[in-house]
C-alpha positions as CSV (number, residue, x, y, z in Angstrom):
1,M,0.0,0.0,0.0
2,E,1.2,3.5,-0.9
3,Q,2.3,5.4,2.2
4,P,0.9,9.0,2.6
5,E,3.4,11.8,2.0
6,S,4.6,13.5,5.2
7,S,5.0,17.2,5.8
8,D,8.4,18.9,6.2
9,T,7.7,22.4,5.0
10,P,7.8,26.1,6.1
11,L,4.1,25.5,6.8
12,D,4.8,23.0,9.7
13,H,4.3,25.6,12.4
14,V,0.8,26.5,11.4
15,R,-2.4,24.6,12.3
16,A,-4.3,25.5,9.1
17,V,-3.6,26.6,5.5
18,V,-6.1,28.5,3.3
19,F,-5.4,28.0,-0.4
20,D,-6.6,30.2,-3.2
21,T,-8.2,28.2,-6.0
22,D,-7.5,29.7,-9.4
23,G,-3.7,29.5,-10.3
24,V,-2.8,27.9,-6.9
25,I,-4.8,24.6,-6.8
26,T,-6.1,24.5,-10.4
27,D,-4.8,25.8,-13.7
28,S,-8.0,27.6,-14.2
29,A,-6.3,31.0,-14.1
30,R,-5.4,30.6,-17.7
31,V,-9.0,30.0,-18.6
32,H,-10.1,33.1,-16.7
33,A,-7.4,35.2,-18.3
34,A,-8.3,34.0,-21.8
35,A,-12.0,34.8,-21.2
36,W,-11.2,38.2,-19.8
37,K,-9.1,39.0,-22.8
38,E,-11.8,38.2,-25.2
39,A,-14.4,40.2,-23.2
40,F,-12.2,43.2,-22.7
41,D,-10.9,43.3,-26.2
42,A,-14.4,43.1,-27.6
43,Y,-15.5,46.0,-25.3
44,L,-12.5,48.2,-26.2
45,R,-13.2,47.7,-29.9
46,A,-16.9,48.6,-29.4
47,H,-16.2,51.5,-27.0
48,P,-12.6,52.8,-27.8
49,P,-11.2,55.1,-25.1
50,A,-10.5,58.7,-26.2
51,D,-6.8,58.2,-25.7
52,P,-5.5,56.0,-28.6
53,A,-2.7,54.6,-26.3
54,Q,-5.4,53.2,-24.0
55,R,-7.0,51.1,-26.8
56,R,-4.3,48.4,-26.8
57,P,-5.5,44.9,-26.2
58,F,-5.8,43.3,-22.8
59,D,-2.5,41.7,-21.7
60,V,-3.1,38.2,-20.2
61,Q,-0.1,38.6,-17.9
62,D,0.4,42.2,-16.9
63,D,-3.2,43.5,-17.0
64,Y,-4.6,40.3,-15.6
65,L,-2.2,40.3,-12.6
66,R,-2.5,44.1,-11.9
67,H,-6.3,44.5,-12.3
68,V,-8.2,41.3,-12.3
69,D,-6.5,38.3,-10.7
70,G,-8.0,37.3,-7.3
71,K,-10.9,39.8,-7.5
72,S,-14.6,39.2,-8.1
73,R,-15.9,39.6,-11.7
74,L,-17.4,43.0,-11.0
75,D,-14.4,44.4,-9.1
76,G,-12.0,43.1,-11.8
77,A,-14.1,44.5,-14.7
78,A,-14.3,47.9,-12.9
79,A,-10.6,48.0,-12.1
80,F,-9.5,47.3,-15.7
81,L,-11.9,49.7,-17.3
82,A,-10.8,52.4,-14.9
83,S,-7.1,51.7,-15.9
84,R,-8.0,52.5,-19.5
85,G,-10.1,55.5,-18.8
86,A,-13.2,53.7,-20.1
87,D,-16.8,53.9,-18.8
88,T,-17.0,52.5,-15.3
89,S,-20.7,52.9,-14.9
90,E,-22.6,50.0,-13.3
91,A,-24.1,49.1,-16.7
92,A,-20.7,49.0,-18.4
93,V,-19.1,46.9,-15.7
94,R,-21.9,44.4,-15.6
95,E,-21.9,44.2,-19.4
96,V,-18.2,43.2,-19.5
97,A,-18.5,40.9,-16.5
98,A,-21.5,39.1,-18.0
99,D,-19.6,38.6,-21.3
100,K,-16.6,37.2,-19.5
101,E,-18.8,34.8,-17.5
102,E,-20.3,33.4,-20.6
103,R,-17.0,33.0,-22.3
104,F,-15.4,31.4,-19.2
105,T,-18.2,28.9,-18.8
106,R,-18.0,27.9,-22.4
107,R,-14.2,27.4,-22.2
108,L,-14.5,25.5,-19.0
109,R,-16.9,23.0,-20.5
110,E,-14.8,22.6,-23.6
111,Q,-11.3,22.5,-22.0
112,G,-11.7,21.4,-18.4
113,V,-9.1,22.1,-15.8
114,E,-6.5,20.1,-13.9
115,A,-4.9,20.5,-10.5
116,Y,-1.2,21.4,-10.3
117,P,0.6,18.2,-9.3
118,G,3.0,20.1,-6.9
119,T,0.0,21.6,-5.1
120,V,-1.6,18.2,-4.8
121,R,1.6,16.7,-3.3
122,L,1.9,19.5,-0.8
123,V,-1.8,19.2,0.2
124,R,-1.5,15.5,0.7
125,A,1.6,16.0,2.9
126,L,-0.1,18.6,5.0
127,R,-3.2,16.4,5.4
128,A,-0.9,13.5,6.5
129,A,0.6,15.9,9.1
130,G,-2.9,16.7,10.5
131,T,-3.1,20.3,9.1
132,S,-6.6,21.7,8.5
133,L,-7.1,22.8,4.9
134,A,-9.4,25.2,3.2
135,A,-9.9,26.3,-0.4
136,A,-11.1,29.9,-1.0
137,S,-12.0,31.8,-4.2
138,A,-13.7,34.9,-5.3
139,S,-15.2,32.8,-8.2
140,R,-18.6,31.2,-8.0
141,H,-17.1,28.3,-10.0
142,A,-14.6,27.2,-7.4
143,G,-16.5,24.1,-6.2
144,E,-17.0,22.9,-9.8
145,L,-13.4,23.6,-10.6
146,L,-12.1,21.6,-7.7
147,T,-14.6,18.7,-8.4
148,R,-13.6,18.6,-12.1
149,A,-9.9,18.5,-11.1
150,G,-10.6,15.6,-8.7
151,V,-9.4,17.4,-5.5
152,R,-12.5,18.7,-3.8
153,D,-12.3,16.0,-1.1
154,L,-8.8,17.1,-0.1
155,F,-10.1,20.3,1.6
156,D,-12.1,20.5,4.8
157,V,-13.7,23.8,3.9
158,L,-14.6,25.7,0.8
159,V,-15.6,29.4,0.7
160,D,-16.4,30.5,-2.8
161,G,-17.8,33.6,-4.6
162,G,-21.4,32.5,-4.0
163,E,-20.8,32.1,-0.3
164,A,-19.0,35.4,-0.2
165,A,-21.9,37.2,-1.9
166,R,-24.4,35.5,0.5
167,L,-22.4,36.7,3.6
168,G,-21.6,40.1,2.2
169,L,-17.9,39.6,2.4
170,K,-15.7,42.3,1.0
171,G,-13.5,41.3,-2.0
172,K,-9.7,41.1,-2.0
173,P,-7.5,42.9,-0.9
174,A,-9.8,42.8,2.1
175,P,-9.1,39.7,4.1
176,D,-12.7,38.6,4.6
177,L,-12.7,35.6,2.4
178,F,-9.6,34.1,4.1
179,L,-10.6,35.0,7.6
180,T,-14.0,33.3,7.0
181,A,-12.2,30.1,5.8
182,A,-9.9,30.1,8.8
183,D,-12.8,30.7,11.2
184,R,-14.7,27.7,9.7
185,L,-11.6,25.6,10.3
186,G,-11.6,26.8,13.9
187,V,-8.1,28.3,13.7
188,P,-7.2,31.9,14.3
189,A,-5.4,33.8,11.5
190,D,-2.2,34.1,13.5
191,R,-2.0,30.3,13.6
192,A,-2.8,29.8,9.9
193,A,-1.2,30.5,6.5
194,V,-2.5,31.8,3.2
195,V,-1.3,30.5,-0.2
196,E,-2.0,32.9,-3.1
197,D,-0.8,33.8,-6.6
198,A,-2.6,37.2,-6.9
199,L,-1.3,40.5,-5.7
200,A,-4.7,41.3,-4.2
201,G,-4.7,37.9,-2.5
202,V,-1.3,38.1,-0.8
203,E,-2.2,41.6,0.3
204,A,-5.4,40.2,1.8
205,G,-3.3,37.6,3.7
206,R,-1.1,40.3,5.1
207,R,-4.0,42.5,6.1
208,G,-5.7,39.5,7.8
209,G,-2.8,39.0,10.1
210,F,-2.0,35.5,9.0
211,A,1.1,33.8,10.4
212,L,2.5,33.2,6.9
213,V,1.6,34.3,3.4
214,V,3.0,32.2,0.5
215,G,3.0,33.8,-2.9
216,V,2.9,31.5,-6.0
217,D,4.7,33.1,-9.0
218,R,3.4,31.0,-11.9
219,A,4.3,33.7,-14.4
220,A,8.0,34.1,-13.2
221,T,8.5,37.0,-15.5
222,G,10.0,40.5,-14.9
223,D,9.5,41.6,-11.4
224,S,6.5,39.4,-10.7
225,A,8.1,37.7,-7.6
226,D,9.1,41.1,-6.2
227,R,5.6,42.4,-6.7
228,L,4.2,39.5,-4.7
229,R,6.7,40.3,-1.9
230,R,5.9,44.0,-1.9
231,H,2.2,43.2,-1.6
232,G,2.7,40.9,1.4
233,A,4.2,37.5,0.5
234,D,6.6,36.2,3.1
235,I,7.8,33.4,0.8
236,V,7.6,33.3,-3.0
237,V,7.8,30.0,-5.0
238,R,7.2,29.1,-8.6
239,D,5.5,25.8,-7.7
240,L,4.3,24.6,-4.3
241,A,6.4,21.4,-4.7
242,E,9.3,23.6,-3.8
243,L,8.0,23.7,-0.2
244,L,8.6,20.0,-0.1
245,G,12.2,20.5,-1.2
246,E,11.5,19.6,-4.8
247,E,12.9,21.6,-7.8
248,P,10.4,23.6,-9.8
249,K,9.5,22.0,-13.2
């Protein structure tokens, strides 16, 4: 019989770990980014900003990380439109957000998602060590994503975008989502860790007073790692398998 993996990581001193979903547990961030690009580019073509320099297409790395990643659909849509000097009225924001939702849902059904192997190994090691685990996401699709990736049963608690809306939780960089997850695990923030790939997410972990904030730098380009640290990450890795002493792949 295969023996469970054991934990020997910088997370050993915490009692619980809250993992962001998109880009940390599953590779769904790429699907979100692609859907946002299609929606924003279509909107910019239909409603070009007055400044020609602001009409450039949405960048799936820089624009996504700066304005959208880790945020709710409405907050992300509003932040990007504001960055381009575009209409940020409620109607405009909802139009783009709804378009993105339709495109994302279609892509999800066509392409599916997978869990990052390094994350799964770390999660199994933490479970074997008795660490309580939660998944959190601003997306209403988090439960479906985790189930499709075959990892939903690895987490004791899930707090997703639907639950956040029901409870009236503030979006990242406010720490509400993570604090709610930790509370449901029965562990105070100063005895728990947050694992995030988004700038807004690591800032939320810092604001929430978590014992450790781990930033996941999937992009590994330019100053992406430094930006995660500046926003609140105590540790930055390219893949969570590094916390088990493995080399990034």
